[in-house]
DORO-805838 format. One record per residue (C-alpha): x, y, z; residue in three letters. Coordinates in steps of 0.05 Angstrom, whole numbers, plus 5000, padded with zeros to 4 digits. Layout:
<sites>
    u    v    w residuo
    X    Y    Z     ALA
...
</sites>
This chain:
<sites>
    u    v    w residuo
 2474 4025 6480     MET
 2409 4054 6453     GLN
 2353 4053 6504     ARG
 2296 4006 6486     ARG
 2225 4031 6488     ARG
 2178 3992 6533     VAL
 2104 4012 6528     VAL
 2056 3991 6582     LEU
 1982 3989 6563     VAL
 1920 3983 6607     GLN
 1856 3981 6566     LEU
 1790 4003 6599     PRO
 1721 3973 6602     ILE
 1691 3997 6536     PRO
 1638 4049 6552     PRO
 1566 4032 6535     VAL
 1549 4103 6516     GLU
 1582 4157 6474     GLY
 1635 4180 6524     ALA
 1706 4164 6543     ALA
 1718 4106 6590     ALA
 1724 4126 6663     ARG
 1761 4098 6723     GLY
 1817 4066 6682     ASN
 1877 4083 6726     VAL
 1939 4043 6705     PRO
 1965 4035 6776     LEU
 1996 3966 6763     ALA
 2035 3995 6704     ALA
 2057 4052 6749     GLY
 2084 4002 6800     TYR
 2122 3966 6745     LEU
 2153 4030 6718     ALA
 2173 4054 6788     LEU
 2203 3988 6810     PHE
 2243 3981 6745     ALA
 2269 4052 6756     ARG
 2291 4034 6826     ARG
 2328 3973 6800     GLN
 2370 4018 6755     GLY
 2338 3995 6690     LEU
 2325 4065 6665     GLU
 2394 4067 6633     GLU
 2374 4012 6585     THR
 2298 4017 6580     PHE
 2252 4076 6569     ASP
 2188 4053 6604     VAL
 2126 4092 6583     GLU
 2053 4082 6602     ILE
 2004 4094 6545     LEU
 1968 4158 6566     PRO
 1894 4154 6583     GLY
 1875 4202 6528     ARG
 1892 4146 6479     TRP
 1873 4084 6520     ALA
 1806 4111 6544     ASN
 1778 4142 6481     GLN
 1804 4110 6418     TRP
 1778 4048 6384     GLY
 1822 3987 6373     ASP
 1856 4014 6310     GLN
 1868 4082 6343     GLY
 1902 4051 6404     VAL
 1942 4006 6358     LEU
 1966 4067 6320     ARG
 1985 4103 6384     ALA
 2027 4044 6408     VAL
 2061 4033 6341     LEU
 2077 4107 6336     GLU
 2120 4099 6398     ARG
 2163 4046 6362     ARG
 2163 3997 6421     PRO
 2213 3942 6432     TRP
 2169 3909 6485     LEU
 2095 3920 6500     VAL
 2064 3899 6566     GLY
 1990 3891 6577     PHE
 1953 3891 6644     SER
 1903 3835 6635     GLY
 1836 3842 6671     TYR
 1769 3809 6661     LEU
 1744 3866 6617     TRP
 1804 3876 6572     ASN
 1842 3811 6563     ILE
 1810 3793 6496     GLU
 1823 3863 6470     ARG
 1894 3861 6496     SER
 1907 3795 6459     LEU
 1876 3825 6396     TRP
 1923 3884 6403     MET
 1983 3839 6415     ALA
 1968 3800 6352     GLU
 1959 3863 6311     ALA
 2025 3890 6338     LEU
 2061 3827 6317     LYS
 2031 3831 6248     GLN
 2057 3903 6242     ALA
 2125 3887 6271     ASP
 2143 3813 6286     PRO
 2203 3836 6328     GLN
 2159 3867 6382     ILE
 2160 3827 6447     ARG
 2095 3820 6486     VAL
 2088 3808 6561     VAL
 2023 3799 6599     LEU
 2008 3808 6672     GLY
 1947 3816 6717     GLY
 1893 3772 6748     PRO
 1874 3740 6682     GLU
 1944 3708 6679     ILE
 1938 3642 6715     THR
 1962 3572 6702     ALA
 1891 3548 6690     ASP
 1874 3602 6639     ASN
 1907 3567 6581     LEU
 1868 3604 6526     TRP
 1908 3665 6547     VAL
 1977 3633 6556     LEU
 1972 3593 6492     GLU
 1956 3653 6449     HIS
 2011 3656 6395     PRO
 2024 3731 6405     ALA
 2046 3721 6478     VAL
 2121 3716 6491     ASP
 2121 3724 6566     TYR
 2068 3723 6621     ALA
 2075 3742 6694     VAL
 2037 3698 6744     LEU
 2024 3731 6811     GLY
 2053 3795 6838     GLU
 2089 3828 6780     GLY
 2138 3882 6800     GLU
 2198 3838 6816     GLN
 2185 3789 6759     THR
 2179 3845 6707     PHE
 2243 3879 6731     ALA
 2280 3812 6730     GLU
 2255 3799 6660     LEU
 2283 3866 6637     LEU
 2348 3853 6674     GLY
 2354 3785 6642     HIS
 2342 3813 6572     LEU
 2394 3867 6585     ARG
 2444 3815 6609     ALA
 2429 3772 6548     ALA
 2447 3831 6504     GLY
 2374 3844 6486     LEU
 2377 3782 6444     ALA
 2325 3730 6425     GLU
 2256 3728 6455     LYS
 2241 3674 6505     GLY
 2313 3657 6523     SER
 2325 3632 6593     GLY
 2260 3658 6623     GLY
 2250 3594 6663     ALA
 2301 3618 6714     THR
 2256 3675 6736     ILE
 2204 3659 6789     PRO
 2134 3677 6768     GLY
 2152 3683 6694     LEU
 2119 3640 6641     TRP
 2152 3641 6573     TRP
 2138 3607 6508     ARG
 2176 3542 6506     GLY
 2186 3540 6582     GLY
 2150 3500 6636     PRO
 2075 3505 6641     ALA
 2079 3531 6712     VAL
 2140 3573 6732     PRO
 2170 3574 6802     PRO
 2127 3613 6851     ARG
 2144 3686 6862     ARG
 2152 3708 6934     ALA
 2114 3772 6950     ALA
 2149 3839 6964     LEU
 2167 3846 7038     PRO
 2129 3913 7042     ALA
 2089 3957 6996     LEU
 2136 4016 7005     ASP
 2180 3983 6953     ALA
 2131 4003 6899     VAL
 2103 4066 6929     SER
 2088 4113 6899     SER
 2078 4124 6824     PRO
 2041 4188 6842     TYR
 2097 4216 6885     LEU
 2148 4196 6832     ALA
 2110 4234 6778     GLY
 2093 4171 6738     ILE
 2017 4178 6749     LEU
 1973 4238 6762     ASP
 1900 4246 6782     PRO
 1879 4261 6710     GLY
 1815 4297 6689     PRO
 1773 4254 6736     GLU
 1814 4278 6796     ARG
 1818 4206 6819     LEU
 1872 4170 6858     MET
 1876 4094 6867     MET
 1912 4076 6932     LEU
 1932 4007 6956     GLU
 1951 4005 7029     THR
 1951 3930 7038     MET
 1960 3866 6999     ARG
 1934 3799 7021     GLY
 1868 3775 7050     CYS
 1854 3732 7111     ARG
 1787 3710 7083     PHE
 1783 3651 7035     ARG
 1722 3664 6992     CYS
 1722 3611 6937     LYS
 1695 3658 6884     PHE
 1756 3704 6892     CYS
 1827 3696 6866     TYR
 1859 3746 6912     TYR
 1872 3703 6974     PRO
 1913 3652 6936     LYS
 1966 3703 6915     ALA
 1990 3719 6986     TYR
 2005 3680 7049     ASP
 1998 3739 7097     ARG
 1981 3813 7099     LEU
 2030 3864 7071     TYR
 2023 3937 7089     TYR
 2041 4007 7064     LEU
 2075 4047 7119     SER
 2038 4103 7155     ALA
 2090 4152 7128     GLU
 2074 4132 7056     GLN
 1999 4135 7068     ILE
 2008 4205 7097     GLN
 2050 4225 7036     ALA
 1993 4203 6990     HIS
 1943 4244 7029     LEU
 1988 4305 7026     ASP
 1995 4294 6951     TYR
 1920 4288 6943     ALA
 1907 4355 6977     ARG
 1962 4390 6938     GLN
 1939 4363 6870     HIS
 1864 4372 6874     GLY
 1845 4299 6881     VAL
 1769 4292 6891     GLU
 1765 4218 6907     GLU
 1812 4165 6934     ILE
 1791 4094 6919     VAL
 1823 4046 6968     LEU
 1838 3981 6933     LEU
 1849 3939 6995     ASP
 1806 3876 6988     PRO
 1775 3884 7057     THR
 1791 3950 7092     LEU
 1775 3928 7163     ASN
 1812 3862 7163     GLN
 1874 3898 7187     ARG
 1886 3893 7262     PRO
 1902 3967 7267     ASP
 1838 3989 7231     PHE
 1819 4043 7281     GLU
 1888 4074 7278     GLY
 1885 4069 7202     PHE
 1817 4105 7201     ALA
 1845 4159 7247     ARG
 1905 4168 7200     LEU
 1858 4178 7141     LEU
 1815 4228 7180     ALA
 1875 4268 7205     GLU
 1904 4269 7134     GLY
 1840 4299 7106     ASN
 1822 4352 7158     PRO
 1783 4397 7111     ASP
 1750 4338 7075     LYS
 1778 4363 7009     SER
 1771 4293 6979     PHE
 1726 4233 6993     ARG
 1743 4160 7005     PHE
 1712 4097 6977     PHE
 1729 4026 6997     GLY
 1702 3956 7009     GLU
 1695 3926 7079     LEU
 1657 3876 7120     ARG
 1603 3903 7166     ALA
 1616 3853 7221     GLU
 1656 3883 7279     GLY
 1642 3956 7260     LEU
 1616 3998 7317     GLY
 1591 4069 7323     ALA
 1659 4097 7341     SER
 1694 4065 7282     MET
 1638 4088 7234     ALA
 1646 4159 7260     GLN
 1721 4158 7246     TRP
 1706 4135 7175     LEU
 1657 4192 7167     ARG
 1707 4242 7194     ARG
 1756 4217 7142     ALA
 1701 4232 7091     ASN
 1680 4163 7070     PHE
 1615 4180 7033     THR
 1601 4108 7010     GLU
 1627 4038 7024     VAL
 1614 3972 6990     GLU
 1594 3913 7033     VAL
 1592 3843 7004     GLY
 1535 3802 7034     LEU
 1530 3754 6975     GLN
 1482 3704 7008     SER
 1453 3686 7075     LEU
 1436 3614 7060     ASP
 1477 3568 7106     PRO
 1492 3516 7052     GLU
 1513 3569 7002     VAL
 1556 3603 7054     GLU
 1591 3538 7069     SER
 1604 3522 6996     LEU
 1632 3591 6981     MET
 1675 3593 7044     GLY
 1644 3659 7068     ARG
 1600 3664 7130     HIS
 1562 3724 7155     THR
 1545 3734 7228     HIS
 1477 3764 7218     ARG
 1470 3803 7283     ARG
 1540 3832 7278     SER
 1528 3849 7205     PHE
 1464 3886 7222     GLU
 1499 3926 7277     GLU
 1556 3945 7231     GLY
 1511 3969 7174     VAL
 1467 4009 7222     ARG
 1530 4042 7249     ALA
 1552 4062 7179     LEU
 1483 4088 7159     LEU
 1475 4126 7225     ASP
 1543 4159 7212     ALA
 1517 4184 7145     GLY
 1557 4135 7102     ILE
 1520 4105 7042     ALA
 1523 4029 7040     VAL
 1525 3993 6973     ARG
 1505 3921 6987     LEU
 1525 3863 6941     ASP
 1488 3798 6928     LEU
 1511 3742 6880     ILE
 1464 3702 6837     LEU
 1483 3632 6813     GLY
 1526 3609 6872     LEU
 1536 3535 6884     PRO
 1480 3507 6927     GLY
 1436 3567 6914     GLN
 1364 3556 6894     THR
 1312 3605 6870     ALA
 1280 3603 6938     ASP
 1345 3614 6977     SER
 1363 3673 6933     PHE
 1294 3703 6945     ARG
 1303 3693 7020     ARG
 1368 3733 7019     SER
 1335 3787 6976     LEU
 1274 3790 7021     GLU
 1319 3796 7082     TYR
 1355 3855 7050     VAL
 1290 3889 7030     LEU
 1259 3877 7098     GLY
 1318 3901 7138     SER
 1328 3965 7097     ARG
 1401 3960 7116     LEU
 1427 3990 7052     PHE
 1429 4052 7010     THR
 1434 4014 6944     SER
 1438 3941 6925     VAL
 1476 3909 6867     GLN
 1462 3838 6845     VAL
 1517 3803 6806     PHE
 1517 3739 6767     TYR
 1572 3692 6793     LEU
 1635 3696 6751     SER
 1674 3631 6753     VAL
 1742 3665 6752     LEU
 1808 3633 6733     PRO
 1852 3615 6792     GLY
 1794 3609 6841     THR
 1771 3548 6878     GLU
 1704 3551 6842     PHE
 1741 3546 6776     ARG
 1782 3487 6800     GLN
 1720 3452 6829     GLN
 1671 3472 6773     ALA
 1660 3401 6748     ASP
 1648 3374 6818     ARG
 1601 3431 6834     LEU
 1565 3424 6768     GLY
 1579 3495 6745     LEU
 1574 3511 6671     ARG
 1599 3580 6651     TYR
 1619 3624 6594     GLN
 1685 3602 6563     ALA
 1708 3674 6557     LEU
 1702 3734 6603     PRO
 1662 3752 6643     PRO
 1657 3676 6654     TYR
 1585 3683 6678     TYR
 1553 3620 6705     VAL
 1500 3592 6658     LEU
 1476 3531 6694     HIS
 1482 3499 6763     THR
 1451 3435 6791     PRO
 1399 3478 6826     HIS
 1386 3533 6777     MET
 1374 3539 6702     ARG
 1391 3600 6660     LEU
 1318 3618 6651     GLU
 1310 3619 6727     GLU
 1370 3665 6735     MET
 1341 3713 6682     TYR
 1275 3714 6719     ALA
 1308 3724 6787     LEU
 1351 3782 6762     MET
 1289 3815 6733     ALA
 1252 3802 6798     GLU
 1308 3834 6838     ALA
 1307 3896 6794     GLN
 1232 3903 6802     GLU
 1234 3893 6877     ALA
 1289 3944 6886     LEU
 1262 3993 6834     GLY
 1328 3997 6796     VAL
 1361 3973 6733     GLU
 1429 3942 6745     PHE
 1485 3965 6698     ASP
 1440 4009 6655     PRO
 1466 4034 6588     ALA
 1448 4108 6580     GLY
 1420 4137 6516     PRO
 1469 4157 6461     TRP
 1437 4193 6403     LEU
 1493 4244 6408     GLN
 1499 4297 6354     GLY
 1504 4272 6283     ARG
 1563 4313 6261     ASP
 1621 4264 6253     SER
 1670 4319 6273     GLN
 1634 4337 6337     ALA
 1648 4287 6393     PRO
 1603 4287 6454     PRO
 1623 4342 6502     GLN
 1620 4298 6563     GLN
 1674 4253 6533     ALA
 1729 4301 6553     GLY
 1762 4294 6485     CYS
 1835 4314 6486     VAL
 1878 4318 6424     SER
 1954 4312 6424     SER
 2006 4330 6373     GLY
 1977 4329 6303     ASP
 1922 4279 6321     TRP
 1851 4306 6325     PRO
 1801 4282 6376     ALA
 1771 4214 6358     PRO
 1708 4212 6316     VAL
 1649 4189 6359     TRP
 1593 4188 6308     ASN
 1578 4192 6233     ALA
 1517 4197 6188     THR
 1511 4159 6123     VAL
 1455 4170 6072     ASP
 1444 4101 6041     LEU
 1405 4132 5983     ASP
 1458 4180 5958     ALA
 1532 4174 5944     PRO
 1575 4212 5993     GLY
 1627 4204 6047     PRO
 1627 4136 6079     GLY
 1655 4116 6146     LEU
 1713 4154 6177     PRO
 1779 4116 6176     PRO
 1782 4059 6225     ALA
 1840 4088 6264     ALA
 1803 4154 6274     ASP
 1742 4125 6308     ARG
 1727 4126 6382     ALA
 1718 4064 6425     VAL
 1643 4079 6429     ALA
 1616 4095 6360     PHE
 1547 4117 6338     SER
 1527 4106 6265     LEU
 1466 4143 6239     HIS
 1437 4113 6176     LEU
 1385 4148 6132     ARG
 1342 4119 6077     SER
 1272 4121 6048     VAL
 1276 4046 6036     ASP
 1315 4011 6091     PHE
 1292 3942 6071     ASP
 1317 3953 6001     GLY
 1383 3980 6028     ARG
 1392 3928 6082     ARG
 1452 3894 6050     HIS
 1489 3960 6043     LEU
 1472 3979 6114     ALA
 1493 3910 6140     ALA
 1559 3917 6102     GLY
 1575 3983 6136     LEU
 1558 3955 6205     VAL
 1600 3892 6192     GLY
 1658 3936 6171     GLN
 1654 3975 6235     LEU
 1654 3912 6278     VAL
 1710 3878 6239     GLU
 1756 3938 6242     GLU
 1744 3954 6315     ASN
 1717 3890 6345     PRO
 1724 3908 6418     HIS
 1687 3974 6420     GLY
 1614 3989 6431     THR
 1567 4008 6375     LEU
 1500 4043 6367     GLU
 1465 4040 6300     VAL
 1409 4090 6292     VAL
 1360 4082 6234     LEU
 1329 4149 6214     GLU
 1271 4133 6168     ALA
 1268 4192 6120     ALA
 1198 4171 6097     GLY
 1154 4116 6122     ASN
 1185 4080 6183     PRO
 1152 4016 6157     ARG
 1211 4012 6109     SER
 1247 3986 6171     VAL
 1225 3914 6172     THR
 1243 3854 6217     PRO
 1284 3829 6158     ARG
 1323 3895 6159     THR
 1338 3891 6233     LEU
 1355 3817 6231     ALA
 1408 3832 6177     ALA
 1437 3889 6218     LEU
 1436 3848 6282     GLN
 1473 3791 6247     ALA
 1525 3842 6223     ALA
 1532 3870 6293     CYS
 1548 3801 6321     PHE
 1593 3775 6267     CYS
 1641 3775 6327     SER
 1627 3783 6401     THR
 1665 3818 6456     ASN
 1666 3825 6532     TYR
 1610 3876 6534     VAL
 1565 3831 6491     ASP
 1573 3773 6538     ARG
 1566 3818 6599     PHE
 1499 3843 6576     TYR
 1476 3777 6546     SER
 1449 3758 6615     LEU
 1419 3826 6629     HIS
 1342 3826 6636     PRO
 1341 3881 6584     ASN
 1369 3840 6526     ARG
 1372 3901 6480     LEU
 1431 3929 6520     LEU
 1485 3888 6486     LEU
 1552 3919 6466     GLY
 1520 3936 6399     LYS
 1450 3961 6398     ARG
 1399 3982 6345     LEU
 1355 4043 6351     VAL
 1297 4060 6304     VAL
 1278 4133 6302     GLN
 1208 4157 6282     ALA
 1165 4218 6292     ARG
 1121 4219 6353     GLY
 1059 4235 6311     ASP
 1069 4170 6273     GLN
 1061 4125 6334     ARG
 0986 4114 6327     GLU
 0991 4104 6252     GLU
 1045 4052 6258     LEU
 1006 4014 6310     GLY
 1024 3965 6365     PRO
 1038 3906 6318     ALA
 1095 3943 6283     TRP
 1121 3969 6350     ILE
 1122 3899 6378     ASP
 1159 3872 6317     GLN
 1212 3927 6320     MET
 1218 3921 6396     GLY
 1242 3850 6388     GLN
 1306 3877 6356     TYR
 1314 3950 6373     ALA
 1297 4007 6419     ALA
 1247 4056 6388     ILE
 1258 4131 6396     VAL
 1199 4176 6382     TRP
 1223 4246 6362     GLU
 1198 4294 6414     GLY
 1201 4244 6472     ASP
 1250 4250 6529     VAL
 1311 4210 6507     ALA
 1319 4170 6571     ALA
 1246 4148 6568     ASP
 1246 4138 6493     ALA
 1305 4090 6496     LEU
 1272 4045 6548     ALA
 1259 3978 6514     PRO
 1189 3956 6496     HIS
 1161 3918 6554     GLU
 1155 3854 6512     HIS
 1222 3863 6478     ALA
 1267 3802 6472     LEU
 1314 3797 6412     PRO
 1287 3734 6380     VAL
 1343 3734 6329     ALA
 1397 3759 6376     GLY
 1456 3720 6401     PRO
 1437 3677 6460     ALA
 1485 3676 6519     PRO
 1495 3602 6510     LEU
 1530 3618 6445     ALA
 1584 3652 6486     PHE
 1603 3593 6530     GLY
 1593 3520 6545     PRO
 1521 3498 6538     ALA
 1487 3466 6598     PRO
 1477 3390 6596     PRO
</sites>
């Protein structure tokens, strides 16, 4: 029997600057491939993970081409907050190209209460909960059925939703131990890649029950990777030049053997050839434990504080013992470990005053190296999602599912509080760096790490179009990168606005889930760029919206959406153009003055708010 090709795809967070996506390690796909191999399914199925050089750099059409080139029989997508819409777009496009292709989804976005995903017509199968056993049993079932019709008999497999089957499949029991899926690295399925990065999961399950998190509901106890397997990973990391190991355990120090675990990591990294990063709770950490973490070469940890308001803590099911927290963070800082502290804005029961009190406590205590403030995401499968009506939470209908209204806080207040937090901390959360990369369409940004394969060139990251003269237009859709910079030139932008808007609309329509920078280079008088010009371009940019648009729609700097406009002018024209023109342009676009430092030049005008831009309420349910 001819082996059937199974292609597993994990799409990254689209980068918000002209570079390849980073940190997109398809560990879940590696688990699936390894477990299927151990079940003897290799004789029937050729399971391949789409390489990062395609997934992390190419636009939608380029990734689609890469998958179709492999002639898949089944395509599996790992569905996360940042990629589920793009994965569904890809699934639909695959079906249009070849209706016989089967599609299976897995990941945290696949839950019984996330019907907009399950009901998508391109989805044949979906895995709810832990996926390795369910995926392998699906392949085994299809093999036993003679690789016949899609959707046949899937209801007999725990954890597997299939079109035409029950709305909620039987629950899948977790693996008895993580060794069953360890390790895709040791098996040669994954490698550290150009980032020299390893993702390592040493435990599944969480004894905490935070209501904003889906993770605890998937497991009834803690499941561990054996010490022997952990040591094997550390040996592999040293031998393969790994620079960083990110530990994916939900809370590192919830394990009862945490000190022994920290010793194991330290002894497995005697020369500190790589660094560790992980998330933990500060409570219960003493000086001795912090020293062991430092010996292991933890250079930074993430600590979720979220809120210190008693009512908020009660509603979210997460309590912080303040004195123990302070002792733990001091121990980490004294050991030389940076502490990234998290706060959440928009929690049930939270008011503007209670958020300020938590922020003031953080600022006053100085118990941090850096602070990140997040808007609450009302995630599928969580208690907050299930109780949203009772709690009065209104949120975006699509990812990132940001809260837009609570009984105690309006959207305008959340905007103001996020801006207030940035000012108090002296940072900008989730900044988008300047693009303005070179204007040669055949010269991708060097930092992107472009890699070509076979006969395919590196993706095209930018292009220049002269609106006043006939010439080459846009590069083919399948040749463009996921982050694309379009430079437009004209002596009369207002007169050419419809042509310019048409090009921008074409870019968005053909690769709707990428990020886009449109730079207007006024060849003559910059006053040819008018508010009417920019409004037309902005409308074209947002003929459809994606995850990055919604993510940045609540950012205090509203010009940092997934598509952004930049007006370029000479520095010596600033005085001539005057503050009125600058204010008008700043409502739609960043202004770059030639000769300025790019990072400063791309900072938005202090009064800039996109008056014609898409409001975040357009991306989800409106508040009452």
